[in-house]
DSSP file (Angstrom, degrees, kcal/mol; ACC not computed):
  #  RESIDUE AA STRUCTURE BP1 BP2  ACC     N-H-->O    O-->H-N    N-H-->O    O-->H-N    TCO  KAPPA ALPHA  PHI   PSI    X-CA   Y-CA   Z-CA
    1    1 A M              0   0    0      0, 0.0     2,-0.5     0, 0.0     0, 0.0   0.000 360.0 360.0 360.0 129.7   93.4  154.8   32.5
    2    2 A Y        -     0   0    0      2,-0.0     2,-0.5     0, 0.0     0, 0.0  -0.836 360.0-159.3-100.6 127.5   95.5  157.0   30.2
    3    3 A I        -     0   0    0     -2,-0.5     2,-0.5     4,-0.0     3,-0.0  -0.930  16.6-133.6-108.7 124.4   99.3  156.5   30.0
    4    4 A N     >  -     0   0    0     -2,-0.5     4,-1.4     1,-0.1     3,-0.5  -0.645   6.9-149.1 -78.3 123.6  101.3  159.3   28.6
    5    5 A K  H  > S+     0   0    0     -2,-0.5     4,-2.2     1,-0.2     5,-0.2   0.816  96.4  58.2 -65.0 -31.0  103.9  158.0   26.1
    6    6 A S  H  > S+     0   0    0      1,-0.2     4,-2.3     2,-0.2    -1,-0.2   0.851 103.6  52.8 -68.6 -32.7  106.3  160.8   27.0
    7    7 A N  H  > S+     0   0    0     -3,-0.5     4,-2.3     2,-0.2    -1,-0.2   0.884 109.0  49.4 -68.0 -37.6  106.4  159.6   30.6
    8    8 A I  H  X S+     0   0    0     -4,-1.4     4,-2.3     2,-0.2    -2,-0.2   0.931 112.5  47.3 -65.7 -45.1  107.2  156.0   29.5
    9    9 A G  H  X S+     0   0    0     -4,-2.2     4,-2.2     1,-0.2    -2,-0.2   0.905 113.0  48.5 -61.4 -43.0  110.0  157.2   27.2
   10   10 A R  H  X S+     0   0    0     -4,-2.3     4,-2.3     1,-0.2    -1,-0.2   0.893 111.1  50.9 -64.8 -40.0  111.4  159.4   30.0
   11   11 A S  H  X S+     0   0    0     -4,-2.3     4,-2.4     2,-0.2    -2,-0.2   0.889 110.0  49.5 -65.3 -39.5  111.2  156.5   32.5
   12   12 A I  H  X S+     0   0    0     -4,-2.3     4,-2.5     2,-0.2    -2,-0.2   0.915 111.2  49.2 -66.0 -42.7  113.0  154.2   30.1
   13   13 A I  H  X S+     0   0    0     -4,-2.2     4,-2.4     2,-0.2    -2,-0.2   0.912 112.6  47.6 -63.1 -43.0  115.8  156.8   29.6
   14   14 A I  H  X S+     0   0    0     -4,-2.3     4,-2.7     2,-0.2    -2,-0.2   0.912 111.6  50.7 -64.3 -42.9  116.2  157.3   33.3
   15   15 A A  H  X S+     0   0    0     -4,-2.4     4,-2.3     2,-0.2    -2,-0.2   0.914 111.5  47.5 -62.7 -43.0  116.3  153.6   33.9
   16   16 A I  H  X S+     0   0    0     -4,-2.5     4,-2.5     2,-0.2    -1,-0.2   0.914 112.2  50.2 -63.7 -42.7  119.0  153.1   31.3
   17   17 A F  H  X S+     0   0    0     -4,-2.4     4,-2.6     1,-0.2    -2,-0.2   0.918 111.1  48.5 -60.7 -44.6  121.0  156.0   32.7
   18   18 A V  H  X S+     0   0    0     -4,-2.7     4,-2.6     2,-0.2    -1,-0.2   0.903 111.9  49.4 -64.2 -41.4  120.7  154.6   36.2
   19   19 A L  H  X S+     0   0    0     -4,-2.3     4,-2.2     2,-0.2    -2,-0.2   0.914 112.7  46.7 -64.8 -42.8  121.8  151.1   35.0
   20   20 A I  H  X S+     0   0    0     -4,-2.5     4,-2.1     2,-0.2    -2,-0.2   0.920 113.2  49.5 -65.1 -42.4  124.8  152.5   33.1
   21   21 A L  H  X S+     0   0    0     -4,-2.6     4,-2.6     1,-0.2     5,-0.3   0.911 111.6  48.5 -62.2 -43.6  125.8  154.6   36.1
   22   22 A A  H  X S+     0   0    0     -4,-2.6     4,-2.4     1,-0.2    -1,-0.2   0.883 110.9  51.1 -64.4 -38.1  125.5  151.6   38.5
   23   23 A W  H  < S+     0   0    0     -4,-2.2    -1,-0.2     1,-0.2    -2,-0.2   0.882 115.1  42.2 -66.9 -37.9  127.6  149.5   36.1
   24   24 A V  H  < S+     0   0    0     -4,-2.1    -2,-0.2    -5,-0.1    -1,-0.2   0.888 121.4  39.3 -75.5 -39.9  130.3  152.2   35.9
   25   25 A V  H  < S+     0   0    0     -4,-2.6    -2,-0.2    -5,-0.2    -3,-0.2   0.832  92.8  94.7 -82.8 -33.8  130.4  153.1   39.6
   26   26 A A  S  < S-     0   0    0     -4,-2.4     2,-0.1    -5,-0.3    -4,-0.0  -0.328  81.0-115.0 -64.1 136.8  130.0  149.6   41.1
   27   27 A P        -     0   0    0      0, 0.0    -1,-0.1     0, 0.0    -2,-0.1  -0.436  27.0-117.7 -71.6 145.9  133.3  147.9   42.0
   28   28 A L        -     0   0    0     -2,-0.1     2,-0.0     1,-0.1     0, 0.0  -0.544  36.8 -98.7 -78.4 147.7  134.2  144.8   40.2
   29   29 A P        -     0   0    0      0, 0.0     2,-0.9     0, 0.0    -1,-0.1  -0.375  32.8-118.2 -66.7 146.7  134.6  141.6   42.2
   30   30 A H        -     0   0    0     -3,-0.1     2,-0.6    -2,-0.0     0, 0.0  -0.769  31.8-159.7 -88.3 106.0  138.1  140.7   43.2
   31   31 A Y        -     0   0    0     -2,-0.9    -3,-0.0     2,-0.0    -1,-0.0  -0.775  11.2-175.2 -92.4 122.3  138.7  137.3   41.6
   32   32 A K        -     0   0    0     -2,-0.6     2,-0.0     2,-0.0    -2,-0.0  -0.954  21.6-137.7-114.6 111.2  141.4  135.2   43.0
   33   33 A P        -     0   0    0      0, 0.0     2,-0.6     0, 0.0    25,-0.0  -0.364  12.5-127.9 -67.4 145.4  142.0  132.0   41.0
   34   34 A S        -     0   0    0     -2,-0.0    20,-0.2    25,-0.0     2,-0.2  -0.843  29.5-141.6 -92.8 127.8  142.5  128.8   42.9
   35   35 A Y        -     0   0    0     -2,-0.6    18,-0.2     1,-0.1    24,-0.2  -0.482  16.6-101.4 -90.6 157.3  145.7  127.2   41.7
   36   36 A S        -     0   0    0     22,-3.3     2,-0.4    -2,-0.2    15,-0.2  -0.437  39.3-115.5 -69.2 148.3  146.4  123.5   41.2
   37   37 A R  E     -A   50   0A   0     13,-0.5    13,-2.3    14,-0.3     2,-0.4  -0.743  35.4-172.9 -89.3 134.9  148.5  121.9   43.9
   38   38 A V  E     -A   49   0A   0     -2,-0.4     2,-0.5    11,-0.2    11,-0.2  -0.951  13.8-155.4-128.5 148.8  151.8  120.6   42.8
   39   39 A L  E     -A   48   0A   0      9,-2.7     8,-3.5    -2,-0.4     9,-1.5  -0.989  13.8-171.1-126.5 123.5  154.5  118.6   44.6
   40   40 A Y  E     -A   46   0A   0     -2,-0.5     6,-0.2     6,-0.2     2,-0.1  -0.832  19.6-124.3-113.1 151.1  158.1  118.8   43.6
   41   41 A S    >   -     0   0    0      4,-2.5     3,-1.8    -2,-0.3    -1,-0.0  -0.288  40.9 -94.3 -79.8 175.3  161.1  116.7   44.6
   42   42 A S  T 3  S+     0   0    0      1,-0.3    -1,-0.1     2,-0.1    -2,-0.0   0.770 127.9  54.0 -65.1 -24.4  164.2  118.3   46.1
   43   43 A D  T 3  S-     0   0    0      2,-0.1    -1,-0.3     0, 0.0    -2,-0.0   0.090 124.3-102.9 -98.1  24.4  165.8  118.3   42.7
   44   44 A N  S <  S+     0   0    0     -3,-1.8     2,-0.5     1,-0.2    -2,-0.1   0.809  71.8 145.3  65.6  37.0  162.8  120.2   41.2
   45   45 A V        -     0   0    0     21,-0.0    -4,-2.5     0, 0.0     2,-0.3  -0.901  55.1-114.1-103.2 132.4  161.1  117.3   39.5
   46   46 A L  E     +A   40   0A   0     -2,-0.5    -6,-0.2    -6,-0.2     3,-0.1  -0.498  38.6 170.9 -68.1 123.2  157.3  117.3   39.4
   47   47 A L  E     -     0   0A   0     -8,-3.5     2,-0.3     1,-0.4    -7,-0.2   0.767  62.2  -0.6-101.2 -34.9  156.0  114.4   41.4
   48   48 A S  E     -A   39   0A   0     -9,-1.5    -9,-2.7     2,-0.0    -1,-0.4  -0.996  53.2-174.6-156.9 150.8  152.3  115.1   41.6
   49   49 A A  E     -A   38   0A   0     -2,-0.3     2,-0.3   -11,-0.2   -11,-0.2  -0.984   6.4-170.1-148.8 141.0  149.7  117.6   40.5
   50   50 A T  E     -A   37   0A   0    -13,-2.3   -13,-0.5    -2,-0.3     6,-0.1  -0.883  30.9 -98.5-126.6 160.4  146.0  118.0   41.2
   51   51 A T        -     0   0    0     -2,-0.3   -14,-0.3   -15,-0.2     6,-0.2  -0.292  45.2-101.3 -71.3 163.4  143.2  120.2   39.8
   52   52 A S    >   -     0   0    0      4,-3.0     3,-2.0   -18,-0.2   -16,-0.1  -0.127  42.0 -90.0 -75.1 179.0  142.2  123.3   41.6
   53   53 A S  T 3  S+     0   0    0      1,-0.3    -1,-0.1   -18,-0.2   -18,-0.1   0.694 130.2  59.4 -65.2 -17.4  139.1  123.6   43.7
   54   54 A E  T 3  S-     0   0    0    -20,-0.2    -1,-0.3     2,-0.2     3,-0.1   0.274 119.1-113.0 -91.4  10.0  137.2  124.6   40.5
   55   55 A Q  S <  S+     0   0    0     -3,-2.0     2,-0.3     1,-0.2    -2,-0.1   0.847  79.5 118.9  60.7  38.0  138.2  121.3   38.9
   56   56 A Q  S    S-     0   0    0    -22,-0.1    -4,-3.0     2,-0.1     2,-0.7  -0.933  73.2-112.6-128.3 152.2  140.5  123.1   36.4
   57   57 A W        +     0   0    0     -2,-0.3     2,-0.4    -6,-0.2    -6,-0.1  -0.789  47.3 167.4 -81.1 117.0  144.2  122.9   35.7
   58   58 A C        +     0   0    0     -2,-0.7   -22,-3.3   -25,-0.0    -2,-0.1  -0.906   8.7 177.2-140.6 106.6  145.5  126.3   36.8
   59   59 A F        -     0   0    0     -2,-0.4     6,-0.1   -24,-0.2   -22,-0.1  -0.849  38.2-101.6-109.2 145.1  149.2  127.0   37.3
   60   60 A P    >   -     0   0    0      0, 0.0     3,-1.5     0, 0.0    -1,-0.0  -0.338  32.1-122.3 -59.6 146.8  150.7  130.4   38.2
   61   61 A M  T 3  S+     0   0    0      1,-0.3    -2,-0.0     3,-0.0     0, 0.0   0.691 107.3  64.7 -68.8 -18.4  152.2  132.1   35.1
   62   62 A D  T 3  S+     0   0    0      2,-0.1     2,-0.4     0, 0.0    -1,-0.3   0.440  92.6  77.8 -83.7   3.0  155.6  132.3   36.6
   63   63 A E  S <  S-     0   0    0     -3,-1.5     2,-0.3    -4,-0.0    -4,-0.1  -0.937  77.3-132.4-117.6 131.4  155.9  128.5   36.6
   64   64 A D        -     0   0    0     -2,-0.4    -2,-0.1     1,-0.0    -3,-0.0  -0.604  20.6-128.4 -79.0 139.7  156.7  126.4   33.6
   65   65 A I        -     0   0    0     -2,-0.3     5,-0.1    -6,-0.1    -1,-0.0  -0.784  30.6-114.4 -87.6 125.5  154.5  123.4   33.1
   66   66 A P     >  -     0   0    0      0, 0.0     4,-2.1     0, 0.0     3,-0.2  -0.239  19.2-121.4 -60.2 148.0  156.6  120.2   32.6
   67   67 A E  H  > S+     0   0    0      1,-0.2     4,-2.2     2,-0.2     5,-0.2   0.868 111.3  54.2 -60.2 -39.8  156.3  118.6   29.2
   68   68 A N  H  > S+     0   0    0      1,-0.2     4,-2.2     2,-0.2    -1,-0.2   0.888 108.3  49.6 -63.3 -38.4  155.1  115.3   30.6
   69   69 A L  H  > S+     0   0    0     -3,-0.2     4,-2.6     2,-0.2     5,-0.2   0.895 108.2  53.5 -67.9 -39.1  152.2  117.0   32.4
   70   70 A K  H  X S+     0   0    0     -4,-2.1     4,-2.4     1,-0.2    -2,-0.2   0.934 110.2  47.8 -57.9 -46.1  151.3  118.9   29.2
   71   71 A K  H  X S+     0   0    0     -4,-2.2     4,-2.5     1,-0.2    -2,-0.2   0.914 111.7  49.8 -62.3 -43.3  151.1  115.6   27.3
   72   72 A C  H  X S+     0   0    0     -4,-2.2     4,-2.5     2,-0.2     5,-0.2   0.917 111.7  47.9 -62.4 -43.9  149.0  114.0   30.1
   73   73 A I  H  X S+     0   0    0     -4,-2.6     4,-3.3     2,-0.2     5,-0.4   0.925 112.6  48.3 -64.6 -44.3  146.5  116.9   30.2
   74   74 A I  H  X S+     0   0    0     -4,-2.4     4,-2.3    -5,-0.2     7,-0.3   0.915 113.2  47.8 -63.4 -42.2  146.1  116.9   26.4
   75   75 A I  H  < S+     0   0    0     -4,-2.5     4,-0.3    -5,-0.2    -1,-0.2   0.919 118.7  40.4 -64.0 -42.8  145.6  113.1   26.3
   76   76 A Y  H  < S+     0   0    0     -4,-2.5     3,-0.2    -5,-0.2    -2,-0.2   0.928 125.4  33.6 -72.2 -45.3  143.0  113.3   29.2
   77   77 A E  H  < S+     0   0    0     -4,-3.3     2,-0.2     1,-0.2    -3,-0.2   0.883 136.8   2.6 -81.8 -40.3  141.2  116.4   28.1
   78   78 A D    ><  -     0   0    0     -4,-2.3     3,-1.7    -5,-0.4    -1,-0.2  -0.695  52.1-177.3-155.5  91.5  141.3  116.3   24.3
   79   79 A E  T 3  S+     0   0    0     -4,-0.3     3,-0.3     1,-0.3    -4,-0.1   0.692  89.8  54.5 -66.9 -17.2  142.9  113.3   22.6
   80   80 A Y  T >  S+     0   0    0      1,-0.2     3,-1.4    -6,-0.1     4,-0.4   0.113  71.3 118.5-100.7  20.1  142.2  115.0   19.2
   81   81 A F  G X  S+     0   0    0     -3,-1.7     3,-1.2     1,-0.3    -1,-0.2   0.876  72.5  52.7 -54.2 -43.6  144.1  118.3   20.2
   82   82 A A  G 3  S+     0   0    0     -3,-0.3    -1,-0.3     1,-0.2    -2,-0.1   0.668 106.6  54.8 -70.0 -15.9  146.7  117.9   17.4
   83   83 A F  G <  S+     0   0    0     -3,-1.4    -1,-0.2     2,-0.1    -2,-0.2   0.415  77.5 115.8-100.8   1.5  144.0  117.5   14.7
   84   84 A H  S <  S-     0   0    0     -3,-1.2     2,-0.1    -4,-0.4    -3,-0.0  -0.465  72.3-111.8 -69.4 140.3  142.0  120.7   15.4
   85   85 A P              0   0    0      0, 0.0    -1,-0.1     0, 0.0    -2,-0.1  -0.424 360.0 360.0 -69.1 149.6  142.0  123.2   12.6
   86   86 A E              0   0    0     -2,-0.1    -2,-0.0     0, 0.0     0, 0.0   0.464 360.0 360.0 -86.7 360.0  143.9  126.4   13.3
């Protein structure tokens, strides 16, 4: 069986074109992050916080993370955080 090299080249070019077209035209998935649950007292003091359903600490950007919670996360996640090279 004889395979024409020009047909293979043309097929590869068409396949690449179709893949690029599909990548450009296909809609991107709508990612909605799951946020950590937080509980505040009536005077706005953080009482409790849990990880999100993805087991990550994820706070909305419009909310400041309390300093004590930052320290706890750094101690739990990476006790050598302060010693990493910049």
